[in-house]
Structures are given as C-alpha cells and as structure tokens.
ZASEGU-681776 format. One record per residue (C-alpha): residue number from 1; chain; x, y, z. Coordinates in pm, 1 decimal. Layout:
<node resi="NUM" chain="A" c1="X" c2="Y" c3="Z"/>
...
END
This chain:
<node resi="1" chain="A" c1="-1675.2" c2="548.4" c3="1371.9"/>
<node resi="2" chain="A" c1="-1510.0" c2="824.1" c3="1578.7"/>
<node resi="3" chain="A" c1="-1173.3" c2="651.2" c3="1542.1"/>
<node resi="4" chain="A" c1="-1213.9" c2="635.6" c3="1164.7"/>
<node resi="5" chain="A" c1="-1313.8" c2="1004.9" c3="1154.6"/>
<node resi="6" chain="A" c1="-1004.4" c2="1098.3" c3="1353.6"/>
<node resi="7" chain="A" c1="-787.6" c2="887.4" c3="1126.5"/>
<node resi="8" chain="A" c1="-928.5" c2="1057.7" c3="815.4"/>
<node resi="9" chain="A" c1="-874.1" c2="1399.1" c3="974.7"/>
<node resi="10" chain="A" c1="-510.9" c2="1314.6" c3="1049.6"/>
<node resi="11" chain="A" c1="-457.0" c2="1200.4" c3="691.3"/>
<node resi="12" chain="A" c1="-604.7" c2="1524.8" c3="557.0"/>
<node resi="13" chain="A" c1="-390.3" c2="1726.7" c3="798.2"/>
<node resi="14" chain="A" c1="-79.4" c2="1538.4" c3="686.0"/>
<node resi="15" chain="A" c1="-148.9" c2="1607.8" c3="318.2"/>
<node resi="16" chain="A" c1="-218.4" c2="1975.9" c3="386.6"/>
<node resi="17" chain="A" c1="96.2" c2="2006.8" c3="600.1"/>
<node resi="18" chain="A" c1="308.8" c2="1846.3" c3="326.8"/>
<node resi="19" chain="A" c1="170.8" c2="2084.1" c3="62.3"/>
<node resi="20" chain="A" c1="227.3" c2="2393.7" c3="277.8"/>
<node resi="21" chain="A" c1="577.7" c2="2292.1" c3="387.0"/>
<node resi="22" chain="A" c1="680.7" c2="2205.1" c3="32.3"/>
<node resi="23" chain="A" c1="542.8" c2="2538.1" c3="-92.0"/>
<node resi="24" chain="A" c1="748.8" c2="2720.4" c3="171.4"/>
<node resi="25" chain="A" c1="1056.6" c2="2511.1" c3="91.8"/>
<node resi="26" chain="A" c1="1012.0" c2="2580.6" c3="-281.0"/>
<node resi="27" chain="A" c1="998.6" c2="2954.9" c3="-221.3"/>
<node resi="28" chain="A" c1="1304.3" c2="2951.2" c3="8.4"/>
<node resi="29" chain="A" c1="1509.0" c2="2740.0" c3="-232.3"/>
<node resi="30" chain="A" c1="1419.2" c2="2973.3" c3="-517.8"/>
<node resi="31" chain="A" c1="1472.1" c2="3303.4" c3="-337.3"/>
<node resi="32" chain="A" c1="1755.8" c2="3226.0" c3="-95.7"/>
<node resi="33" chain="A" c1="1962.8" c2="2962.3" c3="-276.1"/>
<node resi="34" chain="A" c1="1901.4" c2="3009.7" c3="-647.1"/>
<node resi="35" chain="A" c1="1854.3" c2="3383.3" c3="-615.4"/>
<node resi="36" chain="A" c1="2164.3" c2="3437.2" c3="-401.0"/>
<node resi="37" chain="A" c1="2369.5" c2="3734.3" c3="-536.1"/>
<node resi="38" chain="A" c1="2684.4" c2="3517.5" c3="-541.3"/>
<node resi="39" chain="A" c1="2536.7" c2="3330.6" c3="-838.8"/>
<node resi="40" chain="A" c1="2524.2" c2="3643.2" c3="-1057.0"/>
<node resi="41" chain="A" c1="2766.6" c2="3876.1" c3="-1224.0"/>
<node resi="42" chain="A" c1="2822.3" c2="4187.9" c3="-1015.1"/>
<node resi="43" chain="A" c1="2644.4" c2="4032.2" c3="-715.8"/>
<node resi="44" chain="A" c1="2304.2" c2="4139.1" c3="-849.4"/>
<node resi="45" chain="A" c1="2040.1" c2="3873.2" c3="-916.6"/>
<node resi="46" chain="A" c1="1872.5" c2="4107.8" c3="-1163.9"/>
<node resi="47" chain="A" c1="2174.9" c2="4076.7" c3="-1391.6"/>
<node resi="48" chain="A" c1="2329.5" c2="3793.7" c3="-1592.2"/>
<node resi="49" chain="A" c1="2406.5" c2="3458.9" c3="-1427.1"/>
<node resi="50" chain="A" c1="2771.1" c2="3368.5" c3="-1381.2"/>
<node resi="51" chain="A" c1="2860.4" c2="3144.1" c3="-1680.4"/>
<node resi="52" chain="A" c1="2801.6" c2="2779.2" c3="-1589.9"/>
<node resi="53" chain="A" c1="2604.1" c2="2859.3" c3="-1272.6"/>
<node resi="54" chain="A" c1="2290.1" c2="2651.3" c3="-1313.3"/>
<node resi="55" chain="A" c1="2126.5" c2="2777.5" c3="-994.7"/>
<node resi="56" chain="A" c1="2123.9" c2="3128.4" c3="-1139.9"/>
<node resi="57" chain="A" c1="2002.6" c2="3000.5" c3="-1476.4"/>
<node resi="58" chain="A" c1="1711.7" c2="2824.1" c3="-1309.3"/>
<node resi="59" chain="A" c1="1637.9" c2="3136.0" c3="-1103.1"/>
<node resi="60" chain="A" c1="1585.7" c2="3322.5" c3="-1427.6"/>
<node resi="61" chain="A" c1="1292.8" c2="3092.0" c3="-1497.8"/>
<node resi="62" chain="A" c1="1069.1" c2="3336.7" c3="-1313.5"/>
<node resi="63" chain="A" c1="797.0" c2="3308.4" c3="-1050.9"/>
<node resi="64" chain="A" c1="665.3" c2="2976.8" c3="-1190.3"/>
<node resi="65" chain="A" c1="989.8" c2="2802.6" c3="-1082.8"/>
<node resi="66" chain="A" c1="913.8" c2="2797.4" c3="-706.2"/>
<node resi="67" chain="A" c1="572.0" c2="2652.9" c3="-785.0"/>
<node resi="68" chain="A" c1="733.3" c2="2375.0" c3="-988.7"/>
<node resi="69" chain="A" c1="993.7" c2="2316.6" c3="-716.5"/>
<node resi="70" chain="A" c1="710.1" c2="2279.9" c3="-463.1"/>
<node resi="71" chain="A" c1="525.1" c2="2038.2" c3="-691.9"/>
<node resi="72" chain="A" c1="834.6" c2="1821.3" c3="-730.4"/>
<node resi="73" chain="A" c1="900.3" c2="1826.8" c3="-354.7"/>
<node resi="74" chain="A" c1="540.3" c2="1720.2" c3="-289.1"/>
<node resi="75" chain="A" c1="584.7" c2="1438.8" c3="-538.2"/>
<node resi="76" chain="A" c1="908.7" c2="1316.7" c3="-379.4"/>
<node resi="77" chain="A" c1="752.8" c2="1332.9" c3="-32.2"/>
<node resi="78" chain="A" c1="459.6" c2="1114.1" c3="-130.1"/>
<node resi="79" chain="A" c1="684.1" c2="872.9" c3="-318.7"/>
<node resi="80" chain="A" c1="876.8" c2="816.1" c3="4.6"/>
<node resi="81" chain="A" c1="549.2" c2="792.2" c3="200.3"/>
<node resi="82" chain="A" c1="407.3" c2="530.1" c3="-38.1"/>
<node resi="83" chain="A" c1="727.6" c2="326.4" c3="-29.5"/>
<node resi="84" chain="A" c1="715.9" c2="314.9" c3="350.6"/>
<node resi="85" chain="A" c1="341.1" c2="243.7" c3="362.7"/>
<node resi="86" chain="A" c1="349.2" c2="-30.6" c3="98.2"/>
<node resi="87" chain="A" c1="650.5" c2="-193.7" c3="261.7"/>
<node resi="88" chain="A" c1="453.8" c2="-205.6" c3="588.0"/>
<node resi="89" chain="A" c1="143.4" c2="-331.5" c3="403.9"/>
<node resi="90" chain="A" c1="347.6" c2="-610.9" c3="244.0"/>
<node resi="91" chain="A" c1="435.1" c2="-738.1" c3="590.5"/>
<node resi="92" chain="A" c1="732.3" c2="-948.3" c3="684.6"/>
<node resi="93" chain="A" c1="893.4" c2="-1188.0" c3="440.2"/>
<node resi="94" chain="A" c1="804.3" c2="-1280.3" c3="85.0"/>
<node resi="95" chain="A" c1="434.9" c2="-1267.6" c3="-7.3"/>
<node resi="96" chain="A" c1="458.3" c2="-1564.9" c3="-245.1"/>
<node resi="97" chain="A" c1="617.3" c2="-1777.1" c3="27.2"/>
<node resi="98" chain="A" c1="352.3" c2="-1663.2" c3="275.0"/>
<node resi="99" chain="A" c1="67.4" c2="-1756.4" c3="39.0"/>
<node resi="100" chain="A" c1="220.7" c2="-2099.7" c3="-31.0"/>
<node resi="101" chain="A" c1="270.3" c2="-2174.7" c3="337.2"/>
<node resi="102" chain="A" c1="-79.5" c2="-2052.7" c3="415.3"/>
<node resi="103" chain="A" c1="-228.3" c2="-2276.3" c3="145.1"/>
<node resi="104" chain="A" c1="-36.7" c2="-2574.5" c3="282.6"/>
<node resi="105" chain="A" c1="-174.3" c2="-2520.0" c3="633.1"/>
<node resi="106" chain="A" c1="-526.9" c2="-2470.6" c3="499.7"/>
<node resi="107" chain="A" c1="-504.6" c2="-2792.9" c3="297.2"/>
<node resi="108" chain="A" c1="-395.5" c2="-2971.6" c3="615.4"/>
<node resi="109" chain="A" c1="-685.1" c2="-2803.6" c3="801.7"/>
<node resi="110" chain="A" c1="-441.7" c2="-2639.9" c3="1045.0"/>
<node resi="111" chain="A" c1="-652.6" c2="-2332.0" c3="1102.2"/>
<node resi="112" chain="A" c1="-488.9" c2="-2224.6" c3="1428.9"/>
<node resi="113" chain="A" c1="-141.7" c2="-2249.4" c3="1279.0"/>
<node resi="114" chain="A" c1="-257.3" c2="-2053.2" c3="975.8"/>
<node resi="115" chain="A" c1="-390.0" c2="-1783.2" c3="1207.7"/>
<node resi="116" chain="A" c1="-57.6" c2="-1769.7" c3="1392.5"/>
<node resi="117" chain="A" c1="119.9" c2="-1738.4" c3="1058.8"/>
<node resi="118" chain="A" c1="-94.3" c2="-1431.3" c3="981.6"/>
<node resi="119" chain="A" c1="0.4" c2="-1278.8" c3="1316.9"/>
<node resi="120" chain="A" c1="367.1" c2="-1312.3" c3="1225.7"/>
<node resi="121" chain="A" c1="330.0" c2="-1172.6" c3="873.6"/>
<node resi="122" chain="A" c1="146.5" c2="-852.3" c3="980.9"/>
<node resi="123" chain="A" c1="64.9" c2="-721.6" c3="633.6"/>
<node resi="124" chain="A" c1="-256.6" c2="-628.8" c3="454.3"/>
<node resi="125" chain="A" c1="-283.9" c2="-979.9" c3="311.8"/>
<node resi="126" chain="A" c1="-237.8" c2="-1125.8" c3="659.7"/>
<node resi="127" chain="A" c1="-508.2" c2="-893.4" c3="794.8"/>
<node resi="128" chain="A" c1="-756.6" c2="-1017.6" c3="533.4"/>
<node resi="129" chain="A" c1="-670.8" c2="-1380.7" c3="602.6"/>
<node resi="130" chain="A" c1="-687.1" c2="-1326.7" c3="977.1"/>
<node resi="131" chain="A" c1="-1040.8" c2="-1188.1" c3="944.7"/>
<node resi="132" chain="A" c1="-1138.4" c2="-1479.4" c3="719.9"/>
<node resi="133" chain="A" c1="-992.5" c2="-1740.7" c3="955.7"/>
<node resi="134" chain="A" c1="-1176.3" c2="-1589.2" c3="1253.4"/>
<node resi="135" chain="A" c1="-1502.4" c2="-1616.5" c3="1061.4"/>
<node resi="136" chain="A" c1="-1397.3" c2="-1962.8" c3="943.0"/>
<node resi="137" chain="A" c1="-1399.7" c2="-2100.8" c3="1298.7"/>
<node resi="138" chain="A" c1="-1733.6" c2="-1940.7" c3="1382.2"/>
<node resi="139" chain="A" c1="-1903.9" c2="-2074.7" c3="1069.6"/>
<node resi="140" chain="A" c1="-1771.9" c2="-2427.3" c3="1127.6"/>
<node resi="141" chain="A" c1="-1965.1" c2="-2449.9" c3="1453.4"/>
<node resi="142" chain="A" c1="-2273.7" c2="-2265.4" c3="1327.3"/>
<node resi="143" chain="A" c1="-2573.2" c2="-2499.8" c3="1307.9"/>
<node resi="144" chain="A" c1="-2828.6" c2="-2245.4" c3="1185.7"/>
<node resi="145" chain="A" c1="-2694.8" c2="-2192.4" c3="833.3"/>
<node resi="146" chain="A" c1="-2690.1" c2="-2421.9" c3="533.5"/>
<node resi="147" chain="A" c1="-2352.2" c2="-2512.7" c3="386.4"/>
<node resi="148" chain="A" c1="-2398.8" c2="-2285.8" c3="84.8"/>
<node resi="149" chain="A" c1="-2493.0" c2="-1999.7" c3="314.8"/>
<node resi="150" chain="A" c1="-2179.0" c2="-2055.3" c3="521.1"/>
<node resi="151" chain="A" c1="-1958.4" c2="-2038.4" c3="212.3"/>
<node resi="152" chain="A" c1="-2128.2" c2="-1718.6" c3="95.2"/>
<node resi="153" chain="A" c1="-2092.7" c2="-1567.7" c3="442.3"/>
<node resi="154" chain="A" c1="-1718.9" c2="-1642.6" c3="442.4"/>
<node resi="155" chain="A" c1="-1680.2" c2="-1495.2" c3="93.2"/>
<node resi="156" chain="A" c1="-1862.8" c2="-1179.3" c3="203.3"/>
<node resi="157" chain="A" c1="-1639.4" c2="-1136.0" c3="508.6"/>
<node resi="158" chain="A" c1="-1326.4" c2="-1179.5" c3="297.6"/>
<node resi="159" chain="A" c1="-1452.2" c2="-924.6" c3="44.6"/>
<node resi="160" chain="A" c1="-1528.2" c2="-676.4" c3="323.3"/>
<node resi="161" chain="A" c1="-1185.1" c2="-727.3" c3="479.3"/>
<node resi="162" chain="A" c1="-1023.2" c2="-674.4" c3="138.3"/>
<node resi="163" chain="A" c1="-1230.2" c2="-359.4" c3="81.0"/>
<node resi="164" chain="A" c1="-1100.5" c2="-218.5" c3="410.6"/>
<node resi="165" chain="A" c1="-737.4" c2="-278.1" c3="314.3"/>
<node resi="166" chain="A" c1="-747.9" c2="-142.3" c3="-41.8"/>
<node resi="167" chain="A" c1="-787.2" c2="227.3" c3="54.8"/>
<node resi="168" chain="A" c1="-474.5" c2="196.2" c3="272.0"/>
<node resi="169" chain="A" c1="-279.6" c2="60.0" c3="-24.5"/>
<node resi="170" chain="A" c1="-397.4" c2="318.9" c3="-277.7"/>
<node resi="171" chain="A" c1="-394.0" c2="619.7" c3="-46.6"/>
<node resi="172" chain="A" c1="-232.5" c2="935.8" c3="-194.4"/>
<node resi="173" chain="A" c1="-192.8" c2="782.4" c3="-540.7"/>
<node resi="174" chain="A" c1="-445.6" c2="1038.8" c3="-660.3"/>
<node resi="175" chain="A" c1="-190.8" c2="1307.9" c3="-569.8"/>
<node resi="176" chain="A" c1="69.6" c2="1147.0" c3="-796.1"/>
<node resi="177" chain="A" c1="-173.9" c2="1114.2" c3="-1085.1"/>
<node resi="178" chain="A" c1="-275.3" c2="1478.2" c3="-1038.1"/>
<node resi="179" chain="A" c1="88.3" c2="1594.2" c3="-1038.2"/>
<node resi="180" chain="A" c1="151.3" c2="1389.4" c3="-1353.2"/>
<node resi="181" chain="A" c1="-115.3" c2="1599.7" c3="-1524.1"/>
<node resi="182" chain="A" c1="-60.4" c2="1946.9" c3="-1381.5"/>
<node resi="183" chain="A" c1="321.5" c2="1954.7" c3="-1363.0"/>
<node resi="184" chain="A" c1="368.5" c2="1973.9" c3="-1738.1"/>
<node resi="185" chain="A" c1="77.4" c2="2221.7" c3="-1767.9"/>
<node resi="186" chain="A" c1="227.1" c2="2454.6" c3="-1506.6"/>
<node resi="187" chain="A" c1="558.5" c2="2425.0" c3="-1690.6"/>
<node resi="188" chain="A" c1="386.6" c2="2522.9" c3="-2014.0"/>
<node resi="189" chain="A" c1="242.9" c2="2831.8" c3="-1848.0"/>
<node resi="190" chain="A" c1="597.1" c2="2935.8" c3="-1758.4"/>
<node resi="191" chain="A" c1="709.7" c2="2853.1" c3="-2109.7"/>
<node resi="192" chain="A" c1="442.4" c2="3074.6" c3="-2265.3"/>
<node resi="193" chain="A" c1="520.7" c2="3361.4" c3="-2027.3"/>
<node resi="194" chain="A" c1="890.1" c2="3329.0" c3="-2108.1"/>
<node resi="195" chain="A" c1="826.7" c2="3337.2" c3="-2480.7"/>
<node resi="196" chain="A" c1="604.9" c2="3642.6" c3="-2439.5"/>
<node resi="197" chain="A" c1="890.5" c2="3815.9" c3="-2258.5"/>
<node resi="198" chain="A" c1="1144.0" c2="3707.4" c3="-2524.6"/>
<node resi="199" chain="A" c1="930.9" c2="3834.5" c3="-2812.3"/>
<node resi="200" chain="A" c1="866.1" c2="4153.0" c3="-2616.6"/>
<node resi="201" chain="A" c1="1243.0" c2="4211.0" c3="-2602.7"/>
<node resi="202" chain="A" c1="1270.3" c2="4155.8" c3="-2978.8"/>
<node resi="203" chain="A" c1="986.0" c2="4396.3" c3="-3048.2"/>
<node resi="204" chain="A" c1="1160.6" c2="4695.8" c3="-2891.2"/>
<node resi="205" chain="A" c1="1273.7" c2="4975.6" c3="-3122.5"/>
<node resi="206" chain="A" c1="1640.3" c2="4971.2" c3="-3216.0"/>
<node resi="207" chain="A" c1="1867.7" c2="4700.7" c3="-3077.8"/>
<node resi="208" chain="A" c1="1684.1" c2="4422.7" c3="-2890.0"/>
<node resi="209" chain="A" c1="1719.8" c2="4417.4" c3="-2511.0"/>
<node resi="210" chain="A" c1="1966.5" c2="4129.3" c3="-2477.9"/>
<node resi="211" chain="A" c1="1910.9" c2="4084.4" c3="-2103.4"/>
<node resi="212" chain="A" c1="1531.7" c2="4070.0" c3="-2137.0"/>
<node resi="213" chain="A" c1="1566.3" c2="3835.4" c3="-2433.9"/>
<node resi="214" chain="A" c1="1799.0" c2="3602.9" c3="-2242.5"/>
<node resi="215" chain="A" c1="1569.7" c2="3607.0" c3="-1938.4"/>
<node resi="216" chain="A" c1="1267.4" c2="3525.7" c3="-2151.7"/>
<node resi="217" chain="A" c1="1436.1" c2="3230.8" c3="-2320.2"/>
<node resi="218" chain="A" c1="1569.4" c2="3102.6" c3="-1984.4"/>
<node resi="219" chain="A" c1="1222.2" c2="3128.6" c3="-1834.0"/>
<node resi="220" chain="A" c1="1071.3" c2="2932.4" c3="-2120.3"/>
<node resi="221" chain="A" c1="1327.3" c2="2651.4" c3="-2120.8"/>
<node resi="222" chain="A" c1="1365.3" c2="2615.2" c3="-1744.1"/>
<node resi="223" chain="A" c1="991.4" c2="2587.3" c3="-1684.0"/>
<node resi="224" chain="A" c1="955.5" c2="2336.5" c3="-1965.4"/>
<node resi="225" chain="A" c1="1233.5" c2="2121.7" c3="-1818.8"/>
<node resi="226" chain="A" c1="1092.9" c2="2134.1" c3="-1464.7"/>
<node resi="227" chain="A" c1="738.7" c2="2057.3" c3="-1577.3"/>
<node resi="228" chain="A" c1="835.8" c2="1761.3" c3="-1794.2"/>
<node resi="229" chain="A" c1="1065.3" c2="1621.8" c3="-1523.5"/>
<node resi="230" chain="A" c1="793.4" c2="1633.6" c3="-1257.0"/>
<node resi="231" chain="A" c1="535.2" c2="1478.8" c3="-1487.3"/>
<node resi="232" chain="A" c1="771.0" c2="1198.2" c3="-1595.3"/>
<node resi="233" chain="A" c1="866.3" c2="1105.4" c3="-1238.4"/>
<node resi="234" chain="A" c1="501.0" c2="1114.7" c3="-1130.7"/>
<node resi="235" chain="A" c1="391.4" c2="882.0" c3="-1412.8"/>
<node resi="236" chain="A" c1="670.3" c2="633.1" c3="-1339.4"/>
<node resi="237" chain="A" c1="597.4" c2="639.0" c3="-965.1"/>
<node resi="238" chain="A" c1="221.3" c2="603.1" c3="-1015.1"/>
<node resi="239" chain="A" c1="259.8" c2="304.4" c3="-1247.6"/>
<node resi="240" chain="A" c1="516.0" c2="141.5" c3="-1017.5"/>
<node resi="241" chain="A" c1="298.4" c2="171.1" c3="-707.8"/>
<node resi="242" chain="A" c1="-12.8" c2="64.9" c3="-900.0"/>
<node resi="243" chain="A" c1="168.6" c2="-250.5" c3="-1011.5"/>
<node resi="244" chain="A" c1="271.6" c2="-325.7" c3="-652.0"/>
<node resi="245" chain="A" c1="-84.7" c2="-274.9" c3="-530.3"/>
<node resi="246" chain="A" c1="-219.6" c2="-500.1" c3="-806.8"/>
<node resi="247" chain="A" c1="27.6" c2="-767.4" c3="-699.1"/>
<node resi="248" chain="A" c1="-89.0" c2="-751.2" c3="-337.0"/>
<node resi="249" chain="A" c1="-453.9" c2="-749.9" c3="-446.4"/>
<node resi="250" chain="A" c1="-394.7" c2="-1057.5" c3="-662.5"/>
<node resi="251" chain="A" c1="-239.2" c2="-1236.0" c3="-364.2"/>
<node resi="252" chain="A" c1="-543.3" c2="-1142.9" c3="-155.1"/>
<node resi="253" chain="A" c1="-779.3" c2="-1289.6" c3="-414.0"/>
<node resi="254" chain="A" c1="-566.2" c2="-1603.2" c3="-445.2"/>
<node resi="255" chain="A" c1="-548.7" c2="-1660.8" c3="-70.4"/>
<node resi="256" chain="A" c1="-920.7" c2="-1582.6" c3="-26.4"/>
<node resi="257" chain="A" c1="-1013.1" c2="-1834.9" c3="-296.2"/>
<node resi="258" chain="A" c1="-792.2" c2="-2096.7" c3="-131.9"/>
<node resi="259" chain="A" c1="-952.6" c2="-2033.9" c3="208.4"/>
<node resi="260" chain="A" c1="-1303.9" c2="-2047.8" c3="66.2"/>
<node resi="261" chain="A" c1="-1229.6" c2="-2369.2" c3="-128.1"/>
<node resi="262" chain="A" c1="-1082.4" c2="-2535.3" c3="178.9"/>
<node resi="263" chain="A" c1="-1381.0" c2="-2432.9" c3="388.3"/>
<node resi="264" chain="A" c1="-1626.7" c2="-2562.4" c3="127.9"/>
<node resi="265" chain="A" c1="-1444.3" c2="-2897.2" c3="112.9"/>
<node resi="266" chain="A" c1="-1468.9" c2="-2940.9" c3="490.7"/>
<node resi="267" chain="A" c1="-1846.0" c2="-2902.7" c3="474.9"/>
<node resi="268" chain="A" c1="-1896.0" c2="-3193.9" c3="233.9"/>
END
C-alpha cells in the first residue's frame, strides 16, 4: 500500500512539474523569442511587426498567447509520454503473434513454457497472463474447490490483473481530453478580447488608431489559430491512444478467455 501511495505521489508530482515547466517555457518563448525587438520595426516590440515576421505577428496576439503556448507544450509532452508508456506496455514483439503462440502452448497444456513466454514479452498483456498462469497451477492442485469454483476463481484473478493494468494504459489521457476542450475555449477568450480592442480602435473620434486596430485583429486571429490547433491535435492524439488501448484490452480479453477455456477443459 505504501509503495502504491508513493507511486501515485510521483505521478502527481510529474504532472505538476510538467505543467509548471511548460508554463515557464511558454512565457519565455513569448517574451524573449517572439517579443524580441529584432522582430519589430524600429526595434520596439510595441510597434508594428517587420513584414513577414510571424514571431512578431504571434506576439501581437496578447497575453493569452503564452497560455496557449503552454497548453500546447503540455499536450506535446504527454503525447510523447503516452507513446513511450504504451510502447513499454505493448511489450516486445507483435501482440497478435504473442497471443497466437500463447494459445498454441495453452492448447498443448505447456503451462511452464507459456509462463516463460510471458517473461520474455514483458508487456501489460504478459503481466495479466503471468498472473493467470500462476493461479492456474495452484488451482490445478487444489482439492478443496469444485471444478466450477476453480474456473470462477481463475476468471476473477484474470479480471483483477486486467483491472490493475488498465490504469497504467489510460493514465494521463484525461489531460488530453481536457486540453481538447479548453484549448479552443481559451483561444476564443483571446479572440473576443482582440475584437474588443479592434472595435475600440474603430470607435475613437477622427481617424481610427491603425496600430491598435491591427493589434486587435492580430490578437483575435492568432488566439483563434492557436486554440483550434491545440484542440485538433489533442482530439487526434486522444482517439489514437484510446484505439491502441482498446486493442491491448481486446487482446487481454481474448487471451484470458483462451486460458480459462483451456483450464476448464483440463478439469473435465
């Protein structure tokens, strides 16, 4: 229990550290790179951007831009983290080949060889099967339970092992789904603020303030672009990782059913 508590604390610390570091990186990118005087006419970041300088144009998006940069950096960080984690969870080799080979060994009642195969694969599926095979051997020699009870006991152990692996597979996906929702909303806030500034420039007496008008329009468009981009990437990443997790889960169910069926047949 203490080990699990420590593990959860480390996960929370990692998420918090990523958010804080990305927020700092977003601010530095905005203020030091995009807001560098060399990107603006006259060397003044309060003036017009140099024509064709997109860093300066994005800088004119206002204070919402560093927030959106941070959100996109957080998203990219957790995309990389999920790719690494799911690759490790998939284990070594092809999952379909592993399941087929495992089924062959189970059909031949080669339980020890099947267990060794799980040790070599080292993925979430292998962990579930390893737990089931360990229980398999114990139940075979158990004389106190009826056959139906043995099968149910094996099914329960496989379900528990699967339940332990699923949180590892789906960890941090909630962050991606959250970003998919809030990124476009934060962008819309910047868009509204930019339009307020643009209309404020038009409402001045006499000739409109061209600089304020340009800044307002830039703020509106830049924030819209950043928000939509972050939301789109987050949705694609979330669906991609969800599909991968569903594939692994399906393989777990398939292998668990095969193990349970083989065990039931040996009891007859």
